[in-house]
C-alpha positions in Angstrom: 0.0 0.0 0.0 1.4 3.3 -1.0 2.3 5.5 1.9 0.5 8.8 2.0 2.7 11.9 2.3 1.8 15.3 3.4 3.9 18.1 1.9 4.1 21.5 3.5 1.6 24.0 2.0 2.9 26.8 -0.2 3.9 30.0 1.6 1.3 32.1 -0.3 -1.4 29.8 1.0 -0.2 30.1 4.6 -0.2 33.9 4.1 -3.7 33.8 2.8 -4.9 31.6 5.7 -3.3 33.8 8.3 -4.7 36.9 6.7 -8.2 35.5 6.8 -7.8 34.3 10.4 -6.5 37.7 11.4 -9.3 39.5 9.6 -11.9 37.2 11.3 -10.3 37.9 14.7 -10.3 41.7 14.1 -13.9 41.5 12.8 -15.1 39.6 15.8 -13.4 42.0 18.2 -14.6 45.0 16.2 -18.2 43.8 16.7 -17.8 43.6 20.5 -17.8 46.5 22.8 -15.6 46.7 25.9 -16.7 44.4 28.8 -16.7 47.3 31.2 -19.0 49.3 28.9 -21.4 46.4 28.5 -21.5 45.9 32.3 -22.1 49.6 32.9 -25.0 49.8 30.4 -26.6 46.6 31.6 -26.4 48.0 35.1 -28.2 51.1 33.9 -30.9 49.0 32.3 -31.3 46.9 35.5 -32.3 49.9 37.5 -35.0 50.9 35.0 -38.4 49.9 36.4 -40.5 50.7 33.4 -39.8 51.0 29.7 -43.2 50.8 27.9 -41.8 51.7 24.5 -39.0 49.1 24.6 -36.1 51.5 24.2 -33.8 49.1 26.0 -35.2 45.8 24.8 -32.3 45.0 22.5 -29.7 45.8 25.3 -28.8 42.2 25.8 -25.6 40.5 27.2 -23.3 39.1 24.6 -24.4 41.5 21.8 -22.4 44.4 20.6 -23.4 47.3 22.8 -22.1 49.8 20.2 -25.1 48.8 18.1 -27.7 49.2 20.8 -30.2 52.0 20.3 -29.0 55.2 21.9 -25.4 54.2 22.1 -22.5 55.4 20.0 -18.9 54.3 20.2 -15.5 55.6 19.3 -13.2 53.9 16.8 -11.7 52.1 19.7 -15.0 50.4 20.5 -15.5 52.3 23.7 -18.9 53.9 24.4 -18.7 57.6 23.7 -22.3 58.7 24.3 -25.7 57.6 25.7 -28.6 59.4 24.0 -32.1 58.4 25.1 -35.0 60.6 24.3 -38.7 60.6 25.1 -41.7 62.8 24.1 -43.3 64.8 26.9 -46.7 64.5 25.4 -46.4 60.7 25.1 -45.9 59.0 28.5 -45.5 55.7 26.9 -42.0 56.9 25.7 -40.8 57.5 29.2 -38.3 55.6 31.3 -38.8 55.1 35.0 -36.2 54.5 37.7 -32.9 56.0 39.0 -29.6 56.4 37.2 -27.5 53.5 38.1 -24.0 54.1 39.6 -22.7 51.5 37.1 -22.3 54.3 34.6 -19.0 55.0 36.3 -17.6 52.0 34.3 -17.9 53.9 31.0 -14.5 55.6 31.3 -14.6 57.0 27.8 -18.2 58.5 28.0 -18.1 62.0 26.5 -21.8 62.7 26.3 -24.9 61.8 28.5 -28.2 62.8 27.0 -31.3 61.6 29.0 -33.9 64.0 27.7 -37.7 64.1 28.1 -37.8 60.7 29.7 -40.2 61.9 32.3 -39.7 59.5 35.2 -36.0 59.2 35.7 -35.7 59.9 39.4 -33.3 60.0 42.3 -30.5 62.4 43.3 -27.8 63.8 41.1 -25.8 60.8 39.8 -22.5 60.8 41.6 -21.2 58.3 39.1 -20.6 61.3 36.7 -17.7 62.4 38.9 -15.8 59.2 37.9 -16.0 59.9 34.1 -12.8 61.7 33.1 -13.9 62.3 29.5 -17.3 63.7 30.2 -18.0 66.9 28.1 -21.8 67.1 27.7 -24.5 66.4 30.2 -28.1 66.9 29.3 -30.4 65.3 31.9 -33.6 67.3 31.0 -37.3 67.0 31.8 -37.1 64.2 34.3 -37.8 63.9 38.1 -34.3 64.2 39.6 -34.4 65.9 43.0 -32.4 66.9 46.0 -29.6 69.5 45.9 -27.0 69.9 43.2 -23.8 68.7 44.9 -21.1 71.2 45.8 -18.6 68.9 44.1 -20.2 69.8 40.8 -17.1 72.1 40.3 -15.0 68.9 39.8 -16.5 68.4 36.3 -14.1 70.9 35.0 -14.0 69.4 31.5 -17.7 70.1 30.8 -18.6 72.1 27.7 -22.4 71.9 28.3 -24.4 71.2 31.5 -28.2 71.0 31.7 -30.4 69.9 34.5 -33.4 71.7 33.0 -36.9 70.5 33.9 -36.2 68.5 37.1 -36.9 69.1 40.8 -33.6 70.2 42.2 -33.8 72.5 45.2 -31.5 74.5 47.4 -28.9 76.9 46.1 -26.8 76.9 42.9 -23.5 75.7 44.2 -20.8 78.4 44.1 -18.4 75.7 42.8 -20.1 76.0 39.4 -17.6 78.9 38.9 -14.9 76.3 38.3 -16.6 75.0 35.2 -14.8 77.6 33.1 -15.1 75.6 29.9 -18.9 75.8 29.8 -20.6 77.2 26.8 -24.1 76.2 28.0 -25.5 76.3 31.5 -29.2 75.4 31.8 -30.7 75.0 35.3 -34.3 75.9 34.8 -37.0 75.0 35.5 -36.3 73.5 38.9 -36.9 74.5 42.5 -33.6 76.3 43.1 -33.5 79.2 45.6 -31.2 81.9 46.8 -29.1 84.3 44.7 -27.1 83.7 41.5 -23.5 83.0 42.6 -21.3 85.9 41.6 -18.6 83.4 40.6 -20.6 82.5 37.5 -18.8 85.6 36.0 -15.8 83.2 35.6 -17.6 81.3 32.8 -16.4 83.6 30.1 -17.2 81.2 27.3 -21.0 81.0 27.9 -23.2 81.4 24.9 -26.4 80.1 26.7 -27.5 80.8 30.3 -31.0 79.8 31.4 -32.1 79.8 35.0 -35.8 80.3 34.4 -38.7 79.1 36.5 -36.9 78.6 39.8 -37.2 80.5 43.1 -34.0 82.5 42.8 -34.0 85.9 44.5 -32.1 89.0 45.1 -30.8 91.4 42.5 -29.5 90.2 39.1 -25.7 90.3 39.4 -24.0 93.1 37.5 -21.4 90.8 35.8 -22.5 90.5 32.2 -19.4 92.2 30.9 -17.8 88.8 31.5 -19.8 87.1 28.8 -18.7 88.4 25.3 -20.2 85.4 23.5 -23.6 85.2 25.3 -26.5 84.8 22.9 -29.3 83.5 25.1 -30.2 84.8 28.6 -33.3 83.6 30.3 -33.9 84.5 34.0 -37.7 84.6 33.8 -40.2 83.4 36.4 -38.0 83.9 39.5 -38.1 86.4 42.4 -35.4 88.8 41.2 -35.7 92.4 42.5 -34.1 95.7 41.6 -33.2 97.1 38.2 -31.8 95.6 35.1 -28.1 95.7 35.8 -26.1 98.2 33.6 -23.6 95.5 32.5 -26.4 93.9 30.4 -25.5 96.6 27.8 -22.2 94.8 27.1 -24.3 92.0 25.5 -25.5 94.2 22.7 -23.4 92.9 19.8 -24.5 89.3 20.0 -27.4 88.7 22.3 -30.5 87.4 20.5 -32.7 86.2 23.3 -33.3 88.3 26.5 -36.1 87.0 28.8 -36.5 88.6 32.2 -40.3 88.3 32.5 -42.3 87.3 35.7 -40.0 88.7 38.3 -40.1 91.8 40.6 -37.9 94.1 38.6 -38.5 97.8 38.7 -37.3 101.1 37.2 -37.3 102.3 33.7 -36.5 100.1 30.7 -32.9 101.1 29.8 -32.3 103.1 26.6 -29.4 100.9 25.7 -31.7 98.0 24.8 -32.3 99.7 21.6 -28.7 99.0 20.6 -29.2 95.2 20.6 -29.2 94.9 16.9 -29.2 91.1 16.9 -32.1 90.8 19.4 -34.8 88.4 18.2 -36.8 88.0 21.5 -37.3 90.5 24.3 -39.6 89.6 27.2 -39.9 92.0 30.2 -43.5 91.1 31.0 -45.1 90.9 34.5 -42.6 93.1 36.3 -42.9 96.6 37.8 -41.3 98.6 34.9 -42.6 102.1 34.7 -42.1 105.2 32.5 -42.0 105.3 28.7 -40.6 102.7 26.3 -37.3 104.1 25.0 -37.4 105.8 21.6 -34.3 103.7 20.9 -36.6 100.7 20.4 -37.0 102.1 16.8 -33.6 100.5 16.2 -34.8 97.0 17.0 -35.3 96.2 13.3 -34.8 92.4 13.8 -37.1 91.9 16.7 -39.6 89.0 16.2 -41.0 88.5 19.7 -41.7 91.5 22.0 -43.6 91.1 25.3 -43.9 94.2 27.6 -47.2 93.2 29.1 -48.3 93.6 32.7 -46.1 96.5 33.7 -46.8 100.2 34.4 -45.6 101.7 31.1 -47.1 104.9 29.7 -47.4 106.8 26.4 -46.0 107.4 24.0 -45.1 104.0 22.5 -42.4 104.5 19.8 -43.1 103.8 16.2 -41.1 100.7 15.5 -39.1 100.0 12.3 -39.4 96.3 12.4 -40.1 94.7 9.0 -42.0 91.7 10.3 -43.0 90.9 13.9 -44.2 87.4 14.8 -45.5 87.9 18.4 -46.4 91.2 20.2 -47.9 91.6 23.7 -48.3 95.1 25.1 -51.4 94.3 27.2 -52.2 95.7 30.6 -50.0 98.8 30.8 -51.2 102.4 30.6 -51.0 102.9 26.9 -53.5 104.8 24.8 -52.7 103.5 21.3 -56.0 104.5 19.8 -55.5 102.1 16.9 -53.5 98.9 16.2 -50.1 100.2 15.2 -49.3 100.3 11.4 -46.0 98.5 11.9 -48.0 95.6 13.3 -50.7 95.7 10.7 -48.2 95.5 7.9 -46.4 92.4 9.3 -46.6 89.5 6.9 -45.6 86.8 9.5 -47.4 87.7 12.7 -49.0 84.8 14.6 -49.8 86.3 18.0 -51.1 89.8 18.7 -52.1 90.7 22.3 -53.2 94.4 22.9 -55.6 94.0 25.8 -56.4 97.2 27.6 -54.2 99.3 25.3 -56.6 102.2 24.8 -57.6 101.2 21.3 -60.7 103.1 19.9 -61.5 102.0 16.4 -63.9 100.0 14.3 -62.7 96.5 13.8 -63.6 96.5 10.1 -61.1 99.4 9.7 -58.2 97.2 10.7 -56.8 95.7 7.4 -53.9 93.4 8.4 -51.5 92.6 5.6 -51.9 88.9 6.4 -54.5 87.1 8.5 -53.5 83.6 7.4 -50.8 83.1 10.1 -52.7 84.4 13.1 -53.0 81.9 15.9 -53.9 84.2 18.8 -55.6 87.7 18.9 -56.4 89.4 22.2 -58.1 92.8 22.0 -59.9 92.6 25.3 -60.9 95.7 27.4 -60.6 98.3 24.7 -63.2 100.4 23.0 -63.4 98.5 19.7 -66.7 98.7 17.9 -68.1 97.1 14.8 -68.0 93.4 13.8 -65.5 90.6 14.3 -67.1 88.5 11.6 -65.0 89.7 8.7 -61.8 89.2 10.6 -62.5 85.8 12.0 -64.0 84.4 8.8 -60.7 84.9 7.0 -58.4 83.5 9.7 -58.5 79.8 9.0 -55.7 78.9 11.5 -56.9 81.0 14.5 -56.6 79.1 17.8 -57.8 81.8 20.2 -59.7 85.1 20.0 -60.3 87.3 23.0 -62.3 90.5 22.7 -64.2 90.8 26.0 -65.1 94.3 27.3 -65.5 96.1 24.0 -68.5 97.4 22.1 -68.6 94.9 19.3 -72.0 94.4 17.7 -72.7 91.5 15.4 -74.8 88.4 14.9 -72.9 85.5 16.6 -74.4 83.0 14.2 -72.5 84.7 11.4 -69.2 83.9 13.0 -67.2 81.2 11.2 -65.9 78.9 13.9 -63.1 76.9 12.2 -61.9 73.6 13.5 -58.7 74.9 14.9 -60.4 77.6 17.0 -60.3 76.4 20.7 -60.7 79.6 22.7 -63.4 82.3 22.2 -64.2 85.1 24.6 -66.4 87.8 23.4 -68.1 88.5 26.7 -69.4 92.0 27.7 -70.1 93.2 24.2 -73.3 93.9 22.2 -73.7 90.7 20.3 -77.1 89.3 19.3 -78.6 86.2 17.7 -78.3 82.6 18.9 -75.3 80.6 20.1 -74.3 78.4 17.2 -73.8 74.6 17.5 -70.2 74.9 16.4 -69.2 76.3 19.8 -69.4 72.7 21.1 -66.0 72.0 19.6 -64.2 74.7 21.6 -62.1 74.2 24.7 -63.2 77.4 26.4 -66.0 79.8 25.6 -67.4 83.0 27.2 -70.3 84.8 25.5 -71.7 86.2 28.8 -73.2 89.7 29.1 -74.4 90.3 25.6 -77.9 90.3 23.9 -78.0 86.7 22.8 -81.3 84.8 22.8 -82.7 81.3 22.1 -82.0 77.7 23.2 -78.4 76.8 23.9 -76.8 73.9 22.0 -75.5 70.9 23.9 -72.1 71.9 25.4 -70.0 71.2 28.4 -69.5 74.8 29.4 -70.6 76.2 32.8 -73.5 78.6 33.2 -71.1 81.4 33.7 -70.1 81.2 30.0 -73.7 82.3 29.1 -75.1 84.3 32.0 -76.2 88.0 31.6 -77.8 87.7 28.2 -81.3 88.7 27.2 -83.1 85.4 26.8 -80.8 82.4 26.5 -82.2 79.1 27.9 -81.5 75.4 28.2 -78.8 73.6 30.0 -76.7 74.7 31.9 -79.1 77.7 32.2 -82.8 77.2 33.3 -84.9 75.3 30.8 -86.7 77.1 28.0 -90.3 78.1 28.4 -92.8 76.3 26.2 
C-alpha cells in the first residue's frame, strides 16, 4: 500500500490563511464593545423599572453594545455617548427609575443625553464624577431631586451642562464657577433658591445661560461684561428684584434672546436695549417697569417677539421700524394707542397679537392686516373697539384663540365662522345678538356672557357662567326654555 505523504503548504497559502484568520479575529473583536462598557450599560438598564416603548429591549448580554439604540462608540469600540429621548406629550415613551452608579464604568463616556424621559428619578448621579472624558451632560425633563452637589465644580472638562426640567432644590453651588469651559448652563425649570452665585462671571465662554422658573431671588448680578459670547439669557419666572443691571449693555453685539419676565424688577426700561441689533426676542413682562418705552426701540429692526405686558408703562409708544414681527404683547399697561399700530398691521408673518387694555378706539372693520393667514392668537380685550368681528375671524383659518371681551362689538354671533382649529373664544361684555351656534361645542373654552343673545343653547360642556347675563338664553346649563 502506497504510503500517504503530506507536503508543506505553499507560503502564499499560509499567508492567505493567516490573513483570513487575522481578519476574522479583528472583525469579531470590532463587533464587540468593551466588557466594562457592556456591564455599565446593563447595570443602567437593570435599574430601570418601566420601559413601555421598549427603548432598552435590545440591550442584551453578549451582543455588541455599540449597536444598541441610543449608544454610540469611538473607533476604539469604547462607548462615547448615551442618547435616550422621550416625548413629553407621550408618557409611553418615558423611562422610570434611578440612574445606576454603574455608569462609572464607562470611562470614555463623553456625552450623556437623558432628555424628556419623564420619570428618571433620584438624586444627582455621583457616578458622573468618575467619568474623566465627560464633556456634555443633558439630563432634562425628568424627576431628579435633592440638591445639586457642591462637588459639581469637579467636572471641569464640561462644555455643556443642563439639568433643566427637574426638581432640584437648594442653592446653585458656588463651585459652578470652576466650570470655566462651559458654553451652555441650563438649570431651569427647577426649585432652586437663593441668589445667583457671583462666581458665574468666571464662565467667560458662555453662549447660553438659562435659569428660568426657579425660586431664585435678590438682584440680578451686575457681571454681564464677562460674557462676550452670550447669545441667550433667560432669567424669567423667579423672584429677582431691583433694576436691570447696567452691564447687560455689554451683551448688545450678539445677544439674540433676553427673557426677564415674571420677576419683581422695577425702574425704567434702559435706553441701551435699543442697541441690541441682533435681538430676536425681548420679554420684560409681569414686572414693575414704569415710564416710557425708550425711543431707541426704533432701532430693533430684527425683533420678532416682543412682550412688555403687565407693567406700568405709559405713552407714547415708539413707532417701530421692524419689518415683520411674529409675536407682540403690550397688554395691561397704561398705553392709549387709539389704533392697532401700522407697523403691526403690515407684518406678513405675525401669529400672535395681544393688545388687551391698550386704549384702542376703532372699528374692527377698519383694521386691514396685511396677512391674516398666520394668526394663531388675537387678544383685543378691554378696549373700545366697535363694529363686527365676523369679517376678521372668517378669514383666519388657523386661528386658535380670539379674546375681545369688554369692547362694544356688535354682530350676529351666528354669522361667525368657527373653524376647526379655534379652541378659545371670549367675546363677553359686548353687544352681540342672535343665537349661540352649535359649532361652539368644539371649543375648549367659551365665554359669551353679558351680551344680547337669545334662544335655546346647543349641547355643550361649558358652565352657566359662560352664558349668563344675556337677554333670553335658555337650556342647560341655564334654566330650561319656556314652552
